[in-house]
Every structure is written in C-alpha cells, then in structure tokens.
C-alpha positions in Angstrom: 0.5 10.4 -3.5 2.3 13.7 -3.9 5.8 13.4 -2.7 8.8 15.8 -2.4 12.3 14.3 -2.2 15.1 16.6 -1.2 18.5 15.2 -2.2 19.0 13.5 -5.6 22.1 11.5 -4.7 22.4 7.7 -4.8 19.5 7.0 -2.5 17.3 9.9 -3.4 17.5 9.2 -7.2 16.6 5.6 -6.7 13.8 6.4 -4.3 12.4 9.0 -6.8 12.6 6.4 -9.6 10.7 3.7 -7.7 8.0 6.0 -6.5 7.6 7.5 -10.0 7.3 4.0 -11.5 4.5 3.2 -9.1 2.5 6.2 -10.2 3.2 8.7 -7.5 3.7 12.4 -8.3 7.4 13.1 -7.4 9.1 16.5 -7.1 12.9 16.5 -6.6 14.9 19.3 -4.9 18.6 19.6 -5.0 21.3 22.3 -5.1 23.6 20.5 -7.5 22.9 21.7 -11.1 24.3 18.5 -12.6 21.9 16.4 -10.5 19.0 18.7 -11.3 19.6 18.3 -15.0 19.9 14.5 -14.6 16.5 14.4 -12.8 14.9 16.6 -15.4 16.3 14.3 -18.1 14.5 11.4 -16.4 11.2 13.3 -16.7 10.9 14.4 -13.0 9.6 17.7 -11.8 12.6 19.5 -10.3 13.3 22.6 -8.2 16.9 23.7 -8.0 17.7 25.2 -4.6 18.3 24.6 -0.9 15.6 22.3 0.5 15.9 23.9 4.0 14.8 27.2 2.5 11.0 27.6 3.0 10.6 29.4 -0.4 12.3 26.5 -2.2 10.1 24.0 -0.4 7.0 26.1 -1.2 7.9 26.1 -4.9 8.3 22.3 -4.7 4.8 22.0 -3.4 5.6 20.9 0.2 2.6 22.7 1.6 0.3 20.4 -0.4 2.5 17.3 -0.4 1.5 14.0 1.3 5.1 13.4 2.3 8.5 15.1 2.2 11.6 13.0 2.3 14.9 14.7 3.4 17.4 12.2 2.0 20.6 14.3 1.6 23.8 13.0 3.1 23.7 15.6 5.9 21.4 14.4 8.8 21.3 17.9 10.4 20.2 19.5 7.1 17.6 16.7 6.8 16.2 17.6 10.2 16.0 21.3 9.2 14.2 20.3 6.0 11.6 18.2 7.9 10.9 21.0 10.4 10.4 23.5 7.6 8.1 21.1 5.8 6.0 20.6 8.9 5.7 24.4 9.3 4.4 24.6 5.7 1.7 21.9 5.8 0.4 18.7 7.2 2.7 16.2 5.6 4.5 13.0 6.5 8.2 13.8 7.2 11.0 11.3 6.6 14.6 12.0 7.3 17.8 10.1 6.5 20.4 9.6 9.2 23.7 7.9 9.5 24.2 5.0 11.9 26.8 6.8 14.1 24.3 9.1 15.8 24.4 9.2 19.6 21.2 7.9 21.2 20.2 11.3 22.7 20.4 13.0 19.3 18.5 10.2 17.7 15.7 10.5 20.3 15.4 14.2 19.6 15.0 13.6 15.9 12.8 10.5 16.3 10.3 12.5 18.4 10.1 15.4 15.9 9.7 13.6 12.5 7.4 10.8 11.4 10.1 8.3 10.3 13.8 8.0 10.4 15.5 5.8 7.7 19.0 4.2 7.5 19.5 3.8 3.8 22.7 1.9 4.5 20.5 -0.9 5.8 17.5 -1.0 3.4 18.5 1.5 0.6 16.0 3.3 -1.5 13.4 0.6 -0.8 13.4 1.5 2.9 13.1 5.2 2.2 10.2 4.6 -0.2 8.4 2.5 2.5 8.9 5.2 5.1 7.3 7.9 2.9 4.3 5.8 2.0 3.7 4.9 5.6 1.3 2.1 6.8 2.1 -1.0 8.7 2.6 -3.4 5.8 4.3 -2.3 2.6 6.1 -3.9 -0.3 9.6 -2.3 -0.2 11.2 -4.2 -3.0 10.3 -6.4 -5.9 13.1 -9.0 -6.3 11.3 -10.9 -9.1 7.8 -11.3 -10.3 7.4 -14.1 -7.7 9.2 -12.5 -4.7 8.8 -9.3 -2.7 10.5 -7.9 0.3 7.8 -6.6 2.7 8.0 -4.5 5.8 5.7 -5.2 8.7 5.0 -3.0 11.8 3.7 -5.1 14.7 0.5 -3.9 16.4 -0.5 -4.3 20.0 -2.8 -7.2 19.2 -0.7 -9.0 16.6 -0.7 -12.8 17.0 3.1 -13.0 16.9 3.7 -10.9 20.0 6.0 -12.7 22.4 7.2 -15.2 19.8 11.0 -15.7 19.1 11.8 -13.9 15.9 14.0 -16.8 14.7 11.2 -19.3 15.3 8.6 -17.5 13.3 7.2 -19.7 10.6 5.1 -18.0 8.0 3.7 -19.9 5.1 4.7 -18.2 1.9 7.3 -16.0 3.6 10.5 -15.9 5.7 11.4 -13.3 8.3 15.0 -12.2 7.7 15.4 -8.9 9.7 14.0 -7.3 12.8 14.1 -3.9 14.5 12.8 -2.4 17.6 10.6 0.7 17.2 13.5 3.2 17.2 16.3 0.9 16.0 17.5 -0.1 12.5 16.6 -3.5 11.1 19.2 -6.1 11.8 19.6 -9.9 11.6 17.8 -11.1 14.8 19.8 -12.6 17.6 18.8 -15.9 19.2 16.2 -15.3 21.8 14.9 -12.0 20.4 11.2 -11.8 20.9 8.5 -9.8 19.1 7.2 -6.7 20.9 4.5 -4.2 19.9 6.0 -1.5 17.7 8.7 -3.8 16.3 9.4 -4.0 12.6 10.0 -7.2 10.6 11.3 -7.5 7.1 10.0 -10.6 5.3 10.8 -12.2 2.0 7.5 -13.3 0.6 6.0 -15.0 -2.5 4.1 -12.2 -4.3 0.9 -14.1 -4.5 1.1 -15.1 -0.8 1.6 -11.5 0.6 -2.0 -11.3 1.9 -1.5 -14.7 3.7 1.8 -13.4 5.2 0.1 -10.3 6.4 -2.7 -12.2 8.1 -0.2 -14.6 9.8 1.8 -11.7 11.2 -0.8 -9.1 11.9 -4.0 -11.1 12.3 -7.1 -11.0 10.1 
C-alpha cells in the first residue's frame, strides 16, 4: 500500500518504521527540519512542510495514496489534514486524537474520517492497523510465536452476545474491548459483545487463522 504519514514524532516515526518493514511505500510529512532529516536518514521518502497545506499533501502523493494518517500531536490539525486529503483523492483517512475530547467533538470527527486512533492506548501498532483497515489485522509482533491482533465484530459473528470476559478462544486470549466509537479498554464484568465492537487478542502466530474463525466465523 501507498501510505502518507503526517507527523514524525514518537508515534508517527514508529508507525512509519513498522509499515516500511512490512513492505508498504511510506512518505512522511513534517514541518520540523530535524525530524525530516532523521526520517531521510532512515531511508524514508520525506516532504518538509505543513501537512494541512494541499500543495504539501499533493507533493507527498496524497492524491494517489491508499491511506493518509494524520498523527501529529494536535487533533484539530489532524482533522484539517484528513479533510484536505479527502478533497485530493479517494484514500482512507486516519486521525490521532487525545482522550480528553468531549463526546460531541468526537462524534463530529468520527463521522468525517475513516478511523480515529488513540496512540496512548495501542501506540504505533494501533495506528498501523487503522491505516491498513480490514476487520482482522496483526497489530504487533511480540515474538515469533505471539502476535497481538485486532478484530472488528460483524453482524453475524458467532460471539455476538457473549460476555467478553468469558470468551474462550483456542490459541488466543482476549485482553481488551472497545465499542465502535470508543477506545479499547480492559473489559468490565458483564460487558457483552455487540456488532461493531473491537477486540484485541493475544494469539499464537500459527493459530491466528483459528482465532479468526472462532471470533468471526468461517
């Protein structure tokens, strides 16, 4: 995939590194010259400038990109970047927000972009997953034998209605849960699975297909 990442701070740099290592074409945008040079030194394609400027996004290739991730530390700027990216082309837009947003503001953002991420909860792995999309993605390799995977529950998933804490998946263990528009958290007793929910699962790498089938169906 062709991906543009705006913001090369702690989360953006790690996200770019992981995506690059997986073979995706990554372009970084940042206003900070030091960060730009650091990214170039790591072999990344870089555009120095304001990612909310359409000309800068155009130079970065946003019009042809599969996804644009606005991962700066400023949520309002991230929203502007995503809106400009959507105006330029048909790409997946992902914006980083902080956890102190009021619900009405969150709802506005959530309805306008494809995915909202809270890096404080899942870090660069969560941002990577959001940009790649899909309903079942590896978001972190802990060892050769273990992965963290993210699952989005469909309307016909076999686990609908089940208590999250009671889910038993051979080859994996559910450790976090989130409603469709909420961050992932440790599930409370009595929390049940609904369509649109997300589950984070620690799974044995070789058993990932089995975990997928158990949670989403064949």
